N, C-alpha and C positions, 0 to 999 in steps of 0.2 A: 709225340706228345703235343697236345694242343697248346697254343700260346697266343697272347695278344700284345701287339706293339703298335706304336705310332706308324702312320702310313707314309711318311715323307722322308726320303733319303736325305742325309745331311750334306751330300755332295752337290747335286744339282736338282734337288727336289723332285726326283722321280717318285712315282707312286709305287710303294713297296708291295702293295697287294697284288701286283703283277709279277712280283719276283718269285723266287723258288727257294726251297730248302734242300741243298745238296746233301750228299751222304755225311758230310762233316757236321751237319746239324745247325749251321748258322743260316740266317736269312740273307739271301743274295739279291742285291739290287738288279733290276732288269736292264738298266742302262749301261753301267760301267762296272758291274760285278763287285762293288764294295760289299763287305759282309758284316753282319751284325750278330752279336750274341743275343738271342731272344730272351734270356733270363735277366740280363742286365741292361740291354739296350745299347751297349758300347760297340763302336766300330772295331772289329777284330782285324780286318784287312781293308786297306784303302782301295780306291778305284783302280781299274786296270785299263790300259790303252796306250797309244803312242805317246801322248803328252805326259803320262804319269811316270815315264822313265826319267823325267826331270826332277831330280831329288829334292830341291827346295820346295817345289810345288806339291809333290807327294807328301812330304813331311808336314806341310801346312794343312793339307786336307785331313791327314790322319789325326793331327792334334785337334783340329776343329771337331772332327767326329767323336773324339774321346771326351771332349768337354761338353758337347751338346748331345747327350745320348738320346736315343729314342725313348719315348714314354713306354713303360711296361705296364700291362694290365693283367689282373688276375682273371682267370677263366675257369669254367667248370663244364663238365659233360652232363647232359641230362637228356635222356631218351634219344641218344645217338647224335645230338646236336651240341655245338659249342656255344656257351653263353658267357658274356662278360659279367664279372661280378661288379656290384656297385660299391 
């Protein structure tokens, strides 16, 4: 299903356009694999990596990502292309 969201990860400002949508359907950041619900813009999983095992830091990143959601944009298909609605 096509979707439109803001392009900047809430963790370390990676460009999400270089991310991927795994089988679970969330947009995954290309840097540290934080995941976002594309329908709401909310962070569903915080970043992964060695430092993210430090629980206070991980909790802070998740809280920040939930408060500052990605912008969500309406889209539509026309002639096989995805367009942003105004």
